[in-house]
C-alpha positions in Angstrom: 0.0 0.0 0.0 1.3 3.5 -0.9 1.6 6.4 1.5 -1.2 8.9 1.2 -0.5 12.6 1.7 -3.0 15.5 1.8 -2.6 18.8 0.0 -0.3 20.1 2.8 2.0 17.1 2.6 0.7 15.5 5.9 0.8 11.7 5.9 -2.8 10.4 6.1 -2.2 6.6 6.5 0.6 6.5 9.1 -1.0 3.8 11.3 0.2 0.2 11.6 -3.1 -1.0 10.0 -1.9 0.4 6.7 1.7 -0.7 7.1 2.9 -3.6 5.0 5.3 -5.8 6.8 8.3 -6.8 4.6 8.6 -10.5 3.8 11.5 -12.6 2.5 10.5 -12.2 -1.1 11.1 -8.4 -0.8 14.9 -9.1 -0.3 17.3 -9.6 -3.2 18.9 -13.0 -3.7 22.2 -13.1 -1.7 25.0 -15.4 -2.8 27.0 -16.6 0.2 30.8 -17.3 -0.1 32.4 -19.1 2.8 36.0 -17.8 3.5 37.8 -20.0 5.9 40.5 -18.1 7.8 41.9 -19.6 11.0 41.5 -17.6 14.2 45.0 -17.0 15.5 43.7 -16.5 19.1 42.3 -20.0 19.4 44.4 -23.1 19.8 42.5 -25.0 17.1 42.0 -21.9 14.9 38.2 -22.1 15.1 35.7 -19.2 14.8 32.1 -18.8 15.9 29.7 -19.0 13.0 26.9 -16.9 14.6 28.9 -14.2 16.2 28.8 -11.6 13.5 25.0 -11.2 13.2 24.8 -10.9 17.0 27.2 -8.0 17.2 26.1 -5.6 14.5 22.7 -4.4 15.9 24.3 -3.4 19.3 27.1 -1.6 17.5 24.7 0.3 15.3 22.6 1.4 18.3 25.7 2.4 20.2 26.9 4.5 17.2 23.5 6.2 16.9 23.5 7.1 20.6 27.1 8.3 20.3 26.3 10.5 17.4 23.2 12.0 19.1 25.2 12.8 22.2 28.4 13.9 20.3 30.4 11.6 22.6 31.8 8.1 22.1 29.9 5.7 24.4 32.0 2.7 25.4 30.2 1.4 28.4 27.4 -1.2 28.1 24.6 -1.6 28.8 23.4 1.8 27.6 21.0 2.3 30.4 19.8 5.8 31.4 22.0 5.8 34.5 25.1 4.8 32.5 24.4 7.4 29.8 24.1 10.1 32.5 27.3 8.9 34.0 29.1 9.2 30.7 27.8 12.7 30.1 29.1 14.0 33.5 
């Protein structure tokens, strides 16, 4: 469903009832290439398979908060009390 705007440019259908949830068919086909590089910090050279997808959202949220505050936030969790502590 398309967004509907009035003559002043105000969005008329902003509710979730009109929102189309993206599905898997909305994504492009992604070709995966497995690159095996041993981990020098592990005695057997193994790496965790699921580690990368777990880290990215937290890093993105931290970067967004850091940019909003104009200060690099390095302490987690980013609770209100920790953010106030960082700003002092």
